[in-house]
Biotite code that builds the C-alpha atoms (Angstrom):
import biotite.structure as struc

atoms = struc.array([
    struc.Atom([0.000, 0.000, 0.000], chain_id="A", res_id=1, res_name="MET", atom_name="CA", element="C"),
    struc.Atom([2.973, 2.304, 0.428], chain_id="A", res_id=2, res_name="GLY", atom_name="CA", element="C"),
    struc.Atom([3.694, 2.582, -3.260], chain_id="A", res_id=3, res_name="ARG", atom_name="CA", element="C"),
    struc.Atom([0.143, 3.211, -4.303], chain_id="A", res_id=4, res_name="MET", atom_name="CA", element="C"),
    struc.Atom([-0.183, 6.794, -3.091], chain_id="A", res_id=5, res_name="GLN", atom_name="CA", element="C"),
    struc.Atom([3.405, 8.015, -3.021], chain_id="A", res_id=6, res_name="SER", atom_name="CA", element="C"),
    struc.Atom([5.365, 10.104, -5.503], chain_id="A", res_id=7, res_name="LYS", atom_name="CA", element="C"),
    struc.Atom([8.442, 7.884, -5.605], chain_id="A", res_id=8, res_name="GLY", atom_name="CA", element="C"),
    struc.Atom([8.684, 4.159, -6.020], chain_id="A", res_id=9, res_name="LYS", atom_name="CA", element="C"),
    struc.Atom([8.466, 3.536, -2.282], chain_id="A", res_id=10, res_name="GLY", atom_name="CA", element="C"),
    struc.Atom([10.681, 0.460, -2.426], chain_id="A", res_id=11, res_name="LYS", atom_name="CA", element="C"),
    struc.Atom([13.171, 0.930, 0.394], chain_id="A", res_id=12, res_name="GLY", atom_name="CA", element="C"),
    struc.Atom([15.694, -1.808, 1.137], chain_id="A", res_id=13, res_name="ILE", atom_name="CA", element="C"),
    struc.Atom([15.824, -1.411, 4.888], chain_id="A", res_id=14, res_name="SER", atom_name="CA", element="C"),
    struc.Atom([14.155, -3.956, 7.117], chain_id="A", res_id=15, res_name="GLY", atom_name="CA", element="C"),
    struc.Atom([14.587, -5.936, 10.292], chain_id="A", res_id=16, res_name="SER", atom_name="CA", element="C"),
    struc.Atom([16.135, -9.365, 10.483], chain_id="A", res_id=17, res_name="ALA", atom_name="CA", element="C"),
    struc.Atom([14.922, -12.018, 12.910], chain_id="A", res_id=18, res_name="LEU", atom_name="CA", element="C"),
    struc.Atom([17.418, -14.195, 14.773], chain_id="A", res_id=19, res_name="PRO", atom_name="CA", element="C"),
    struc.Atom([18.439, -17.425, 13.043], chain_id="A", res_id=20, res_name="TYR", atom_name="CA", element="C"),
    struc.Atom([17.629, -19.614, 16.046], chain_id="A", res_id=21, res_name="LYS", atom_name="CA", element="C"),
    struc.Atom([13.908, -19.949, 16.575], chain_id="A", res_id=22, res_name="ARG", atom_name="CA", element="C"),
    struc.Atom([14.174, -20.923, 20.230], chain_id="A", res_id=23, res_name="LYS", atom_name="CA", element="C"),
    struc.Atom([13.875, -19.066, 23.488], chain_id="A", res_id=24, res_name="ALA", atom_name="CA", element="C"),
    struc.Atom([17.206, -17.629, 24.672], chain_id="A", res_id=25, res_name="PRO", atom_name="CA", element="C"),
    struc.Atom([18.852, -19.497, 27.549], chain_id="A", res_id=26, res_name="LYS", atom_name="CA", element="C"),
    struc.Atom([19.259, -16.378, 29.679], chain_id="A", res_id=27, res_name="TRP", atom_name="CA", element="C"),
    struc.Atom([15.495, -15.718, 29.801], chain_id="A", res_id=28, res_name="LEU", atom_name="CA", element="C"),
    struc.Atom([13.987, -16.760, 33.140], chain_id="A", res_id=29, res_name="THR", atom_name="CA", element="C"),
    struc.Atom([10.290, -16.088, 32.457], chain_id="A", res_id=30, res_name="LEU", atom_name="CA", element="C"),
    struc.Atom([7.994, -18.986, 31.662], chain_id="A", res_id=31, res_name="THR", atom_name="CA", element="C"),
    struc.Atom([5.536, -18.985, 28.793], chain_id="A", res_id=32, res_name="SER", atom_name="CA", element="C"),
    struc.Atom([2.613, -18.937, 31.252], chain_id="A", res_id=33, res_name="LYS", atom_name="CA", element="C"),
    struc.Atom([3.886, -15.773, 32.931], chain_id="A", res_id=34, res_name="SER", atom_name="CA", element="C"),
    struc.Atom([4.438, -14.129, 29.534], chain_id="A", res_id=35, res_name="ILE", atom_name="CA", element="C"),
    struc.Atom([0.850, -14.893, 28.500], chain_id="A", res_id=36, res_name="VAL", atom_name="CA", element="C"),
    struc.Atom([-0.434, -13.381, 31.753], chain_id="A", res_id=37, res_name="GLU", atom_name="CA", element="C"),
    struc.Atom([1.748, -10.311, 31.197], chain_id="A", res_id=38, res_name="LEU", atom_name="CA", element="C"),
    struc.Atom([0.388, -9.919, 27.656], chain_id="A", res_id=39, res_name="ILE", atom_name="CA", element="C"),
    struc.Atom([-3.172, -10.144, 28.947], chain_id="A", res_id=40, res_name="GLU", atom_name="CA", element="C"),
    struc.Atom([-2.454, -7.568, 31.671], chain_id="A", res_id=41, res_name="LYS", atom_name="CA", element="C"),
    struc.Atom([-0.987, -5.119, 29.137], chain_id="A", res_id=42, res_name="LEU", atom_name="CA", element="C"),
    struc.Atom([-3.970, -5.623, 26.814], chain_id="A", res_id=43, res_name="ALA", atom_name="CA", element="C"),
    struc.Atom([-6.383, -4.822, 29.637], chain_id="A", res_id=44, res_name="LYS", atom_name="CA", element="C"),
    struc.Atom([-4.454, -1.579, 30.227], chain_id="A", res_id=45, res_name="LYS", atom_name="CA", element="C"),
    struc.Atom([-5.441, -0.592, 26.679], chain_id="A", res_id=46, res_name="GLY", atom_name="CA", element="C"),
    struc.Atom([-2.280, -1.283, 24.679], chain_id="A", res_id=47, res_name="LEU", atom_name="CA", element="C"),
    struc.Atom([-2.569, -2.680, 21.173], chain_id="A", res_id=48, res_name="ASN", atom_name="CA", element="C"),
    struc.Atom([-0.567, -5.686, 19.928], chain_id="A", res_id=49, res_name="THR", atom_name="CA", element="C"),
    struc.Atom([2.424, -3.778, 18.553], chain_id="A", res_id=50, res_name="SER", atom_name="CA", element="C"),
    struc.Atom([2.676, -1.652, 21.712], chain_id="A", res_id=51, res_name="GLN", atom_name="CA", element="C"),
    struc.Atom([2.585, -4.834, 23.793], chain_id="A", res_id=52, res_name="ILE", atom_name="CA", element="C"),
    struc.Atom([5.407, -6.293, 21.710], chain_id="A", res_id=53, res_name="GLY", atom_name="CA", element="C"),
    struc.Atom([7.512, -3.156, 22.084], chain_id="A", res_id=54, res_name="VAL", atom_name="CA", element="C"),
    struc.Atom([6.937, -3.047, 25.832], chain_id="A", res_id=55, res_name="GLN", atom_name="CA", element="C"),
    struc.Atom([7.863, -6.719, 26.226], chain_id="A", res_id=56, res_name="LEU", atom_name="CA", element="C"),
    struc.Atom([11.002, -6.174, 24.171], chain_id="A", res_id=57, res_name="ARG", atom_name="CA", element="C"),
    struc.Atom([12.145, -2.965, 25.867], chain_id="A", res_id=58, res_name="ASP", atom_name="CA", element="C"),
    struc.Atom([11.143, -3.483, 29.497], chain_id="A", res_id=59, res_name="GLN", atom_name="CA", element="C"),
    struc.Atom([10.978, -7.237, 29.999], chain_id="A", res_id=60, res_name="GLN", atom_name="CA", element="C"),
    struc.Atom([13.739, -8.141, 27.449], chain_id="A", res_id=61, res_name="SER", atom_name="CA", element="C"),
    struc.Atom([11.543, -10.710, 25.735], chain_id="A", res_id=62, res_name="ILE", atom_name="CA", element="C"),
    struc.Atom([12.799, -10.923, 22.151], chain_id="A", res_id=63, res_name="PRO", atom_name="CA", element="C"),
    struc.Atom([10.020, -12.821, 20.332], chain_id="A", res_id=64, res_name="GLN", atom_name="CA", element="C"),
    struc.Atom([6.879, -14.037, 22.066], chain_id="A", res_id=65, res_name="THR", atom_name="CA", element="C"),
    struc.Atom([6.243, -16.604, 19.337], chain_id="A", res_id=66, res_name="LYS", atom_name="CA", element="C"),
    struc.Atom([9.464, -18.451, 20.167], chain_id="A", res_id=67, res_name="TYR", atom_name="CA", element="C"),
    struc.Atom([8.599, -18.555, 23.868], chain_id="A", res_id=68, res_name="LEU", atom_name="CA", element="C"),
    struc.Atom([4.865, -19.233, 23.861], chain_id="A", res_id=69, res_name="THR", atom_name="CA", element="C"),
    struc.Atom([4.417, -20.839, 20.449], chain_id="A", res_id=70, res_name="GLY", atom_name="CA", element="C"),
    struc.Atom([1.834, -18.199, 19.497], chain_id="A", res_id=71, res_name="GLN", atom_name="CA", element="C"),
    struc.Atom([1.813, -14.623, 18.338], chain_id="A", res_id=72, res_name="LYS", atom_name="CA", element="C"),
    struc.Atom([0.453, -11.887, 20.593], chain_id="A", res_id=73, res_name="ILE", atom_name="CA", element="C"),
    struc.Atom([-2.822, -11.463, 18.676], chain_id="A", res_id=74, res_name="LEU", atom_name="CA", element="C"),
    struc.Atom([-3.578, -15.202, 18.844], chain_id="A", res_id=75, res_name="ARG", atom_name="CA", element="C"),
    struc.Atom([-2.970, -15.178, 22.589], chain_id="A", res_id=76, res_name="ILE", atom_name="CA", element="C"),
    struc.Atom([-5.338, -12.213, 22.966], chain_id="A", res_id=77, res_name="LEU", atom_name="CA", element="C"),
    struc.Atom([-8.009, -13.924, 20.844], chain_id="A", res_id=78, res_name="LYS", atom_name="CA", element="C"),
    struc.Atom([-7.863, -17.041, 23.016], chain_id="A", res_id=79, res_name="LYS", atom_name="CA", element="C"),
    struc.Atom([-8.189, -14.951, 26.175], chain_id="A", res_id=80, res_name="ARG", atom_name="CA", element="C"),
    struc.Atom([-10.980, -12.812, 24.722], chain_id="A", res_id=81, res_name="GLY", atom_name="CA", element="C"),
    struc.Atom([-8.987, -9.572, 24.854], chain_id="A", res_id=82, res_name="CYS", atom_name="CA", element="C"),
    struc.Atom([-8.504, -9.087, 21.107], chain_id="A", res_id=83, res_name="ALA", atom_name="CA", element="C"),
    struc.Atom([-9.539, -5.742, 19.603], chain_id="A", res_id=84, res_name="PRO", atom_name="CA", element="C"),
    struc.Atom([-12.759, -5.635, 17.570], chain_id="A", res_id=85, res_name="LYS", atom_name="CA", element="C"),
    struc.Atom([-11.126, -3.684, 14.754], chain_id="A", res_id=86, res_name="ILE", atom_name="CA", element="C"),
    struc.Atom([-7.725, -4.799, 13.346], chain_id="A", res_id=87, res_name="PRO", atom_name="CA", element="C"),
    struc.Atom([-4.820, -2.606, 14.365], chain_id="A", res_id=88, res_name="GLU", atom_name="CA", element="C"),
    struc.Atom([-3.904, -1.188, 10.939], chain_id="A", res_id=89, res_name="ASP", atom_name="CA", element="C"),
    struc.Atom([-7.512, -0.271, 10.179], chain_id="A", res_id=90, res_name="LEU", atom_name="CA", element="C"),
    struc.Atom([-7.812, 1.330, 13.626], chain_id="A", res_id=91, res_name="TYR", atom_name="CA", element="C"),
    struc.Atom([-4.742, 3.484, 12.917], chain_id="A", res_id=92, res_name="ALA", atom_name="CA", element="C"),
    struc.Atom([-6.150, 4.651, 9.581], chain_id="A", res_id=93, res_name="LEU", atom_name="CA", element="C"),
    struc.Atom([-9.508, 5.525, 11.142], chain_id="A", res_id=94, res_name="ILE", atom_name="CA", element="C"),
    struc.Atom([-7.704, 7.440, 13.880], chain_id="A", res_id=95, res_name="LYS", atom_name="CA", element="C"),
    struc.Atom([-5.743, 9.378, 11.249], chain_id="A", res_id=96, res_name="LYS", atom_name="CA", element="C"),
    struc.Atom([-8.926, 10.200, 9.312], chain_id="A", res_id=97, res_name="ALA", atom_name="CA", element="C"),
    struc.Atom([-10.614, 11.483, 12.486], chain_id="A", res_id=98, res_name="VAL", atom_name="CA", element="C"),
    struc.Atom([-7.609, 13.713, 13.223], chain_id="A", res_id=99, res_name="GLN", atom_name="CA", element="C"),
    struc.Atom([-7.625, 15.121, 9.677], chain_id="A", res_id=100, res_name="ILE", atom_name="CA", element="C"),
    struc.Atom([-11.377, 15.797, 9.895], chain_id="A", res_id=101, res_name="ARG", atom_name="CA", element="C"),
    struc.Atom([-10.864, 17.584, 13.216], chain_id="A", res_id=102, res_name="LYS", atom_name="CA", element="C"),
    struc.Atom([-8.151, 19.711, 11.590], chain_id="A", res_id=103, res_name="HIS", atom_name="CA", element="C"),
    struc.Atom([-10.406, 20.513, 8.625], chain_id="A", res_id=104, res_name="LEU", atom_name="CA", element="C"),
    struc.Atom([-13.140, 21.794, 10.942], chain_id="A", res_id=105, res_name="GLU", atom_name="CA", element="C"),
    struc.Atom([-10.746, 24.519, 12.109], chain_id="A", res_id=106, res_name="LYS", atom_name="CA", element="C"),
    struc.Atom([-9.169, 25.297, 8.729], chain_id="A", res_id=107, res_name="SER", atom_name="CA", element="C"),
    struc.Atom([-11.551, 24.578, 5.885], chain_id="A", res_id=108, res_name="ARG", atom_name="CA", element="C"),
    struc.Atom([-9.346, 25.956, 3.113], chain_id="A", res_id=109, res_name="LYS", atom_name="CA", element="C"),
    struc.Atom([-6.524, 23.486, 3.688], chain_id="A", res_id=110, res_name="ASP", atom_name="CA", element="C"),
    struc.Atom([-6.754, 21.722, 0.336], chain_id="A", res_id=111, res_name="THR", atom_name="CA", element="C"),
    struc.Atom([-3.723, 19.529, 0.965], chain_id="A", res_id=112, res_name="ALA", atom_name="CA", element="C"),
    struc.Atom([-5.397, 18.034, 4.012], chain_id="A", res_id=113, res_name="SER", atom_name="CA", element="C"),
    struc.Atom([-8.628, 17.520, 2.066], chain_id="A", res_id=114, res_name="LYS", atom_name="CA", element="C"),
    struc.Atom([-6.686, 15.557, -0.522], chain_id="A", res_id=115, res_name="PHE", atom_name="CA", element="C"),
    struc.Atom([-4.899, 13.493, 2.150], chain_id="A", res_id=116, res_name="ARG", atom_name="CA", element="C"),
    struc.Atom([-8.250, 12.748, 3.788], chain_id="A", res_id=117, res_name="LEU", atom_name="CA", element="C"),
    struc.Atom([-9.528, 11.353, 0.496], chain_id="A", res_id=118, res_name="ILE", atom_name="CA", element="C"),
    struc.Atom([-6.447, 9.125, 0.222], chain_id="A", res_id=119, res_name="LEU", atom_name="CA", element="C"),
    struc.Atom([-6.713, 7.904, 3.827], chain_id="A", res_id=120, res_name="VAL", atom_name="CA", element="C"),
    struc.Atom([-10.412, 7.140, 3.485], chain_id="A", res_id=121, res_name="GLU", atom_name="CA", element="C"),
    struc.Atom([-9.850, 5.242, 0.247], chain_id="A", res_id=122, res_name="SER", atom_name="CA", element="C"),
    struc.Atom([-7.271, 3.118, 2.103], chain_id="A", res_id=123, res_name="ARG", atom_name="CA", element="C"),
    struc.Atom([-9.805, 2.533, 4.876], chain_id="A", res_id=124, res_name="ILE", atom_name="CA", element="C"),
    struc.Atom([-12.407, 1.347, 2.363], chain_id="A", res_id=125, res_name="HIS", atom_name="CA", element="C"),
    struc.Atom([-9.918, -0.933, 0.603], chain_id="A", res_id=126, res_name="ARG", atom_name="CA", element="C"),
    struc.Atom([-8.675, -2.443, 3.853], chain_id="A", res_id=127, res_name="LEU", atom_name="CA", element="C"),
    struc.Atom([-12.178, -2.905, 5.263], chain_id="A", res_id=128, res_name="SER", atom_name="CA", element="C"),
    struc.Atom([-13.187, -4.678, 2.048], chain_id="A", res_id=129, res_name="ARG", atom_name="CA", element="C"),
    struc.Atom([-10.262, -7.084, 2.555], chain_id="A", res_id=130, res_name="TYR", atom_name="CA", element="C"),
    struc.Atom([-11.131, -7.697, 6.216], chain_id="A", res_id=131, res_name="TYR", atom_name="CA", element="C"),
    struc.Atom([-14.791, -8.363, 5.353], chain_id="A", res_id=132, res_name="ARG", atom_name="CA", element="C"),
    struc.Atom([-13.708, -10.826, 2.676], chain_id="A", res_id=133, res_name="ARG", atom_name="CA", element="C"),
    struc.Atom([-11.403, -12.673, 5.090], chain_id="A", res_id=134, res_name="THR", atom_name="CA", element="C"),
    struc.Atom([-14.130, -12.504, 7.783], chain_id="A", res_id=135, res_name="GLN", atom_name="CA", element="C"),
    struc.Atom([-12.062, -10.561, 10.301], chain_id="A", res_id=136, res_name="LYS", atom_name="CA", element="C"),
    struc.Atom([-14.841, -7.963, 10.240], chain_id="A", res_id=137, res_name="LEU", atom_name="CA", element="C"),
    struc.Atom([-18.577, -8.712, 10.026], chain_id="A", res_id=138, res_name="PRO", atom_name="CA", element="C"),
    struc.Atom([-20.065, -8.585, 6.522], chain_id="A", res_id=139, res_name="ALA", atom_name="CA", element="C"),
    struc.Atom([-22.328, -5.699, 7.513], chain_id="A", res_id=140, res_name="SER", atom_name="CA", element="C"),
    struc.Atom([-19.457, -3.524, 8.847], chain_id="A", res_id=141, res_name="TRP", atom_name="CA", element="C"),
    struc.Atom([-19.098, -0.229, 7.034], chain_id="A", res_id=142, res_name="LYS", atom_name="CA", element="C"),
    struc.Atom([-16.928, 2.840, 7.574], chain_id="A", res_id=143, res_name="TYR", atom_name="CA", element="C"),
    struc.Atom([-18.999, 5.986, 8.018], chain_id="A", res_id=144, res_name="VAL", atom_name="CA", element="C"),
    struc.Atom([-17.034, 9.175, 8.585], chain_id="A", res_id=145, res_name="SER", atom_name="CA", element="C"),
    struc.Atom([-19.639, 10.591, 10.992], chain_id="A", res_id=146, res_name="LYS", atom_name="CA", element="C"),
    struc.Atom([-19.445, 7.543, 13.259], chain_id="A", res_id=147, res_name="ASP", atom_name="CA", element="C"),
    struc.Atom([-15.647, 7.128, 13.042], chain_id="A", res_id=148, res_name="ALA", atom_name="CA", element="C"),
    struc.Atom([-14.898, 8.766, 16.393], chain_id="A", res_id=149, res_name="SER", atom_name="CA", element="C"),
    struc.Atom([-17.405, 6.403, 18.052], chain_id="A", res_id=150, res_name="ALA", atom_name="CA", element="C"),
    struc.Atom([-15.517, 3.429, 16.549], chain_id="A", res_id=151, res_name="LEU", atom_name="CA", element="C"),
    struc.Atom([-12.320, 4.614, 18.213], chain_id="A", res_id=152, res_name="LEU", atom_name="CA", element="C"),
    struc.Atom([-13.862, 4.819, 21.665], chain_id="A", res_id=153, res_name="SER", atom_name="CA", element="C"),
    struc.Atom([-14.976, 1.175, 21.677], chain_id="A", res_id=154, res_name="GLN", atom_name="CA", element="C"),
])
């Protein structure tokens, strides 16, 4: 999606590399059960899956939860019933659209922001169509710009 609405090619070569060994490091003392409980506790605080991963990496020095628990963070949250109703990338796009709309209420003549809002909302529609097709969202789910701020508060 990065190349679709950008001026350049958008094909950077940078990226992260995962460790070769797909096992838990020997120096880690936490058990998989305690990690799952920690993930659930962070989710109940209101953190999304990527924020949980960053917090586990930076504060608890847990490199990859999948190597320790056998499951990714989102799967753990789904099993525990703490998974978000809207997928994280769609949530971020809706949040961005709400912020742009808020900005446009104050400054109506900002044509650049109007154009960016159109691009963001087209991405929302495309992504929601994909999530409805893969049944991660209900078939009746629809993005309505008036109700977008209510979606964020859920």
